[in-house]
LUMVO-137102 format. One record per residue: residue number from 1; residue in three letters; x, y, z of N, C-alpha, C, O, CB in turn. Coordinates in steps of 0.05 Angstrom, whole numbers. Glycine has a CB too. Layout:
<nodes>
NODE  seq  type    n.c1    n.c2    n.c3   ca.c1   ca.c2   ca.c3    c.c1    c.c2    c.c3    o.c1    o.c2    o.c3   cb.c1   cb.c2   cb.c3
NODE  NUM   Ala       X       Y       Z       X       Y       Z       X       Y       Z       X       Y       Z       X       Y       Z
...
</nodes>
This chain:
<nodes>
NODE  seq  type    n.c1    n.c2    n.c3   ca.c1   ca.c2   ca.c3    c.c1    c.c2    c.c3    o.c1    o.c2    o.c3   cb.c1   cb.c2   cb.c3
NODE    1   Unk     534     910   -1155     530     894   -1131     529     914   -1107     545     932   -1104     553     873   -1127
NODE    2   Unk     509     910   -1090     504     928   -1068     517     918   -1043     514     894   -1035     473     931   -1064
NODE    3   Unk     533     935   -1029     546     928   -1005     527     931    -981     515     952    -978     571     946   -1000
NODE    4   Unk     523     910    -965     504     911    -943     518     912    -915     505     910    -895     487     886    -943
NODE    5   Unk     544     915    -915     559     917    -890     573     891    -883     565     870    -892     540     925    -867
NODE    6   Unk     594     894    -868     610     870    -861     622     858    -886     635     873    -901     592     849    -846
NODE    7   Unk     618     834    -891     627     820    -915     604     811    -932     607     792    -948     645     796    -907
NODE    8   Unk     582     825    -931     557     816    -945     551     835    -968     552     859    -965     534     815    -925
NODE    9   Unk     545     823    -991     537     837   -1015     512     825   -1026     506     801   -1021     560     837   -1037
NODE   10   Unk     497     841   -1042     473     831   -1054     473     839   -1084     478     863   -1090     447     841   -1040
NODE   11   Unk     468     820   -1101     468     826   -1130     442     839   -1139     423     841   -1123     474     801   -1146
NODE   12   Unk     441     847   -1164     417     859   -1175     394     839   -1176     370     846   -1175     422     869   -1203
NODE   13   Unk     400     813   -1176     380     792   -1177     373     783   -1148     360     762   -1145     390     768   -1193
NODE   14   Unk     382     798   -1128     376     793   -1100     391     769   -1088     385     759   -1066     347     788   -1096
NODE   15   Unk     411     759   -1102     427     737   -1092     448     748   -1073     459     770   -1078     441     721   -1115
NODE   16   Unk     453     734   -1051     473     744   -1031     500     731   -1036     503     708   -1045     464     737   -1003
NODE   17   Unk     521     747   -1031     549     739   -1034     564     747   -1009     559     768    -997     562     751   -1060
NODE   18   Unk     582     729   -1001     600     735    -978     628     740    -989     636     727   -1008     599     713    -957
NODE   19   Unk     642     757    -976     670     762    -983     688     749    -962     686     755    -939     676     793    -985
NODE   20   Unk     705     731    -972     721     715    -954     751     718    -962     757     724    -985     713     685    -955
NODE   21   Unk     768     713    -943     797     712    -947     805     683    -950     807     668    -930     813     727    -924
NODE   22   Unk     809     674    -975     816     646    -981     844     645    -992     850     657   -1012     795     634   -1000
NODE   23   Unk     861     631    -978     890     628    -985     902     655    -992     917     658   -1011     893     610   -1009
NODE   24   Unk     897     675    -975     910     701    -977     897     721    -997     906     743    -999     937     697    -985
NODE   25   Unk     876     713   -1011     863     732   -1029     834     735   -1022     821     716   -1014     866     722   -1059
NODE   26   Unk     824     759   -1025     795     765   -1019     779     756   -1043     783     763   -1066     791     796   -1014
NODE   27   Unk     759     739   -1037     742     727   -1057     713     728   -1050     706     724   -1026     751     698   -1062
NODE   28   Unk     695     733   -1069     667     732   -1064     656     705   -1072     663     694   -1092     652     754   -1080
NODE   29   Unk     639     694   -1054     626     668   -1059     596     671   -1055     587     685   -1037     638     647   -1039
NODE   30   Unk     582     658   -1073     552     658   -1071     543     643   -1046     555     623   -1038     539     645   -1096
NODE   31   Unk     522     654   -1034     511     642   -1010     484     629   -1016     472     636   -1036     508     663    -987
NODE   32   Unk     476     610   -1000     451     596   -1004     427     611    -991     404     605    -998     452     568    -993
NODE   33   Unk     433     629    -974     413     643    -958     395     661    -975     403     671    -996     426     659    -936
NODE   34   Unk     370     665    -965     351     683    -980     344     707    -963     329     725    -973     327     667    -987
NODE   35   Unk     353     709    -938     347     733    -922     374     744    -912     394     730    -911     329     726    -898
NODE   36   Unk     374     769    -906     398     783    -896     409     769    -871     433     764    -868     393     813    -892
NODE   37   Unk     391     764    -852     399     752    -827     412     725    -832     433     719    -820     375     749    -808
NODE   38   Unk     399     708    -848     410     681    -853     437     683    -868     455     667    -864     390     665    -870
NODE   39   Unk     439     703    -886     464     707    -901     487     714    -882     509     704    -885     461     728    -922
NODE   40   Unk     482     732    -863     502     740    -843     511     715    -827     534     712    -821     492     762    -825
NODE   41   Unk     492     699    -819     498     675    -803     514     655    -820     532     642    -810     472     662    -793
NODE   42   Unk     507     653    -845     522     634    -863     550     644    -867     569     627    -868     508     633    -890
NODE   43   Unk     555     670    -869     582     681    -872     598     674    -847     621     665    -849     581     711    -876
NODE   44   Unk     586     678    -824     600     672    -799     607     643    -796     629     635    -788     584     681    -775
NODE   45   Unk     587     626    -804     592     597    -802     614     588    -821     632     572    -813     566     581    -808
NODE   46   Unk     613     597    -846     634     589    -865     661     599    -858     681     585    -861     626     599    -893
NODE   47   Unk     663     624    -848     689     635    -840     700     619    -816     724     614    -815     686     665    -832
NODE   48   Unk     683     612    -797     691     596    -774     701     568    -783     721     559    -774     668     593    -754
NODE   49   Unk     686     555    -801     694     529    -811     720     531    -827     736     512    -825     672     517    -829
NODE   50   Unk     724     552    -842     749     556    -857     772     558    -838     793     546    -842     747     581    -875
NODE   51   Unk     769     573    -816     791     576    -796     796     549    -782     819     541    -778     784     597    -775
NODE   52   Unk     775     534    -775     778     508    -762     790     487    -781     805     470    -772     751     498    -752
NODE   53   Unk     785     490    -807     796     471    -827     826     474    -829     840     454    -833     783     475    -854
NODE   54   Unk     836     498    -826     865     502    -827     879     488    -804     903     482    -805     872     532    -826
NODE   55   Unk     864     483    -782     875     468    -759     870     438    -761     878     423    -744     863     479    -733
NODE   56   Unk     855     430    -782     849     402    -786     825     392    -770     822     368    -766     873     386    -780
NODE   57   Unk     808     411    -761     786     403    -744     760     398    -759     742     386    -748     781     425    -724
NODE   58   Unk     759     406    -784     735     401    -800     742     404    -829     764     412    -836     711     421    -792
NODE   59   Unk     722     399    -846     726     402    -875     723     431    -883     706     446    -873     705     385    -891
NODE   60   Unk     740     440    -901     740     468    -910     716     472    -929     713     458    -949     767     475    -925
NODE   61   Unk     699     492    -923     675     496    -940     682     507    -968     664     507    -985     656     515    -927
NODE   62   Unk     706     516    -972     714     528    -998     731     509   -1015     737     516   -1038     729     553    -993
NODE   63   Unk     739     486   -1005     756     469   -1022     739     454   -1042     715     448   -1037     771     449   -1004
NODE   64   Unk     750     449   -1065     737     434   -1086     738     405   -1078     760     394   -1074     750     439   -1114
NODE   65   Unk     715     391   -1076     716     363   -1068     729     346   -1088     726     349   -1113     688     354   -1062
NODE   66   Unk     744     326   -1079     757     306   -1096     737     285   -1103     722     276   -1085     783     294   -1083
NODE   67   Unk     736     277   -1128     717     256   -1136     730     229   -1138     755     227   -1140     703     264   -1162
NODE   68   Unk     714     208   -1139     725     181   -1143     739     179   -1170     760     166   -1172     701     160   -1141
NODE   69   Unk     728     192   -1190     740     192   -1217     768     204   -1216     787     194   -1229     723     206   -1237
NODE   70   Unk     771     226   -1202     798     239   -1200     818     221   -1186     841     220   -1194     795     267   -1186
NODE   71   Unk     809     208   -1164     826     190   -1150     834     166   -1167     857     158   -1167     813     180   -1124
NODE   72   Unk     815     155   -1182     821     133   -1200     841     141   -1222     859     126   -1228     795     122   -1213
NODE   73   Unk     838     165   -1233     856     175   -1253     884     178   -1242     904     171   -1255     846     202   -1264
NODE   74   Unk     886     189   -1218     912     192   -1205     925     165   -1199     949     162   -1203     909     209   -1179
NODE   75   Unk     909     146   -1190     919     120   -1183     930     106   -1209     951      93   -1208     897     102   -1171
NODE   76   Unk     916     110   -1231     925      99   -1256     951     111   -1265     969      98   -1275     903     103   -1278
NODE   77   Unk     954     138   -1262     978     152   -1270    1003     143   -1255    1025     144   -1266     974     182   -1266
NODE   78   Unk    1000     135   -1230    1023     126   -1215    1028      96   -1217    1044      85   -1202    1021     134   -1186
NODE   79   Unk    1014      83   -1235    1019      55   -1241    1004      35   -1224    1011      12   -1223    1047      50   -1238
NODE   80   Unk     982      43   -1212     965      25   -1196     981       9   -1176     981     -16   -1178     949       7   -1214
NODE   81   Unk     996      22   -1157    1013       7   -1139     998     -14   -1122     975     -11   -1116    1028      26   -1121
NODE   82   Unk    1013     -36   -1116    1001     -57   -1099    1006     -50   -1070    1014     -27   -1063    1014     -84   -1106
NODE   83   Unk    1000     -68   -1052    1002     -62   -1023    1031     -57   -1014    1035     -45    -993     990     -85   -1007
NODE   84   Unk    1050     -65   -1030    1078     -59   -1023    1088     -34   -1037    1111     -27   -1037    1097     -83   -1032
NODE   85   Unk    1068     -20   -1049    1073       6   -1063    1090       3   -1088    1104      22   -1096    1085      26   -1044
NODE   86   Unk    1090     -21   -1100    1104     -26   -1125    1084     -24   -1148    1061     -33   -1145    1119     -53   -1124
NODE   87   Unk    1093     -13   -1171    1075     -11   -1194    1068     -39   -1204    1085     -57   -1205    1089       5   -1217
NODE   88   Unk    1043     -42   -1212    1034     -68   -1222    1043     -71   -1251    1049     -52   -1265    1003     -71   -1220
NODE   89   Unk    1044     -96   -1260    1052    -102   -1288    1035    -125   -1299    1023    -140   -1284    1082    -110   -1289
NODE   90   Unk    1034    -126   -1325    1021    -148   -1339     991    -151   -1333     976    -131   -1333    1034    -173   -1332
NODE   91   Unk     983    -176   -1328     955    -182   -1323     943    -168   -1299     921    -158   -1301     952    -212   -1320
NODE   92   Unk     959    -165   -1278     949    -152   -1254     943    -122   -1259     924    -111   -1250     970    -154   -1232
NODE   93   Unk     961    -110   -1275     956     -82   -1282     931     -79   -1299     915     -61   -1295     981     -70   -1298
NODE   94   Unk     927     -96   -1319     904     -95   -1336     878     -99   -1320     858     -84   -1324     905    -117   -1357
NODE   95   Unk     878    -118   -1301     854    -123   -1285     848     -99   -1267     825     -90   -1264     857    -148   -1268
NODE   96   Unk     869     -88   -1255     865     -64   -1237     854     -41   -1253     837     -26   -1244     891     -57   -1224
NODE   97   Unk     865     -36   -1277     856     -14   -1294     827     -18   -1302     811       1   -1304     873     -10   -1318
NODE   98   Unk     819     -43   -1308     791     -49   -1315     773     -43   -1291     751     -32   -1295     788     -78   -1323
NODE   99   Unk     781     -50   -1267     766     -44   -1243     763     -14   -1238     742      -4   -1231     778     -57   -1218
NODE  100   Unk     785       0   -1243     785      30   -1240     766      43   -1259     751      61   -1252     813      41   -1243
NODE  101   Unk     766      33   -1285     747      44   -1305     718      40   -1296     702      58   -1299     753      31   -1332
NODE  102   Unk     713      16   -1287     685       9   -1278     677      27   -1254     655      37   -1253     683     -21   -1271
NODE  103   Unk     695      29   -1235     691      46   -1211     686      75   -1219     667      87   -1208     714      43   -1192
NODE  104   Unk     702      86   -1236     699     113   -1245     673     118   -1260     661     139   -1258     723     122   -1262
NODE  105   Unk     665      98   -1276     641     101   -1291     616     101   -1273     598     117   -1278     638      78   -1311
NODE  106   Unk     616      84   -1253     592      82   -1235     592     103   -1213     571     114   -1206     591      55   -1223
NODE  107   Unk     615     108   -1201     616     125   -1177     633     150   -1181     639     164   -1162     627     109   -1154
NODE  108   Unk     641     156   -1206     660     177   -1212     652     205   -1201     670     220   -1194     663     179   -1240
NODE  109   Unk     627     211   -1200     619     238   -1192     617     241   -1162     614     264   -1152     593     246   -1205
NODE  110   Unk     619     219   -1147     617     221   -1118     643     228   -1105     664     221   -1115     607     194   -1107
NODE  111   Unk     642     241   -1082     665     245   -1065     668     220   -1048     648     207   -1042     662     272   -1047
NODE  112   Unk     692     214   -1039     696     190   -1022     678     189    -997     669     168    -989     725     188   -1014
NODE  113   Unk     673     213    -986     656     213    -962     627     206    -968     611     201    -949     657     241    -949
NODE  114   Unk     619     207    -993     591     201   -1001     586     171   -1006     564     163   -1011     583     217   -1025
NODE  115   Unk     607     155   -1005     604     127   -1010     593     113    -985     604     114    -963     632     114   -1018
NODE  116   Unk     570     101    -989     555      88    -967     552      58    -973     561      49    -995     528     101    -962
NODE  117   Unk     541      43    -955     536      15    -960     518      11    -984     522      -7   -1000     524       2    -934
NODE  118   Unk     498      28    -986     479      26   -1009     494      31   -1035     488      17   -1055     456      46   -1006
NODE  119   Unk     512      49   -1036     528      55   -1060     545      31   -1067     548      23   -1090     545      80   -1057
NODE  120   Unk     557      19   -1046     574      -5   -1050     557     -29   -1061     566     -44   -1078     588     -13   -1024
NODE  121   Unk     533     -31   -1050     515     -52   -1060     508     -48   -1089     508     -67   -1105     489     -53   -1043
NODE  122   Unk     503     -23   -1097     497     -17   -1125     521     -24   -1143     517     -35   -1165     489      13   -1128
NODE  123   Unk     545     -17   -1134     569     -23   -1148     572     -53   -1152     579     -63   -1173     593     -11   -1134
NODE  124   Unk     568     -68   -1130     571     -97   -1130     550    -110   -1149     557    -129   -1164     568    -108   -1102
NODE  125   Unk     525    -100   -1148     504    -111   -1165     510    -107   -1195     504    -123   -1212     477     -99   -1158
NODE  126   Unk     522     -84   -1201     528     -78   -1229     555     -91   -1238     560     -93   -1262     530     -48   -1233
NODE  127   Unk     571     -99   -1220     597    -110   -1226     594    -138   -1233     614    -152   -1238     617    -107   -1202
</nodes>
């Protein structure tokens, strides 16, 4: 990998990588840019967003997005609590788990921020 200065590297296949400090460790991440100038700008933008995310001002560009399926799995593991935060039992638990399975099957790969009215309509039509 060829060092281009700053935190920018280029692989043998001409792909650009940025070197970032993520949770205390130096890590290389692939960039989407195809020119050196755009790659440098992308590194600056991602580093700035990462610093702002630690303050809660924006989404961290390096975090792994949570999916609907992961949330449904976690909800099931804690017993599908009701609005009083008590674990459900019996018929109510079975119905809630059935809804979670259906939700995970249809929308499981989406992040919560990607759920739109159109997605809800599709879920409702299939439900």
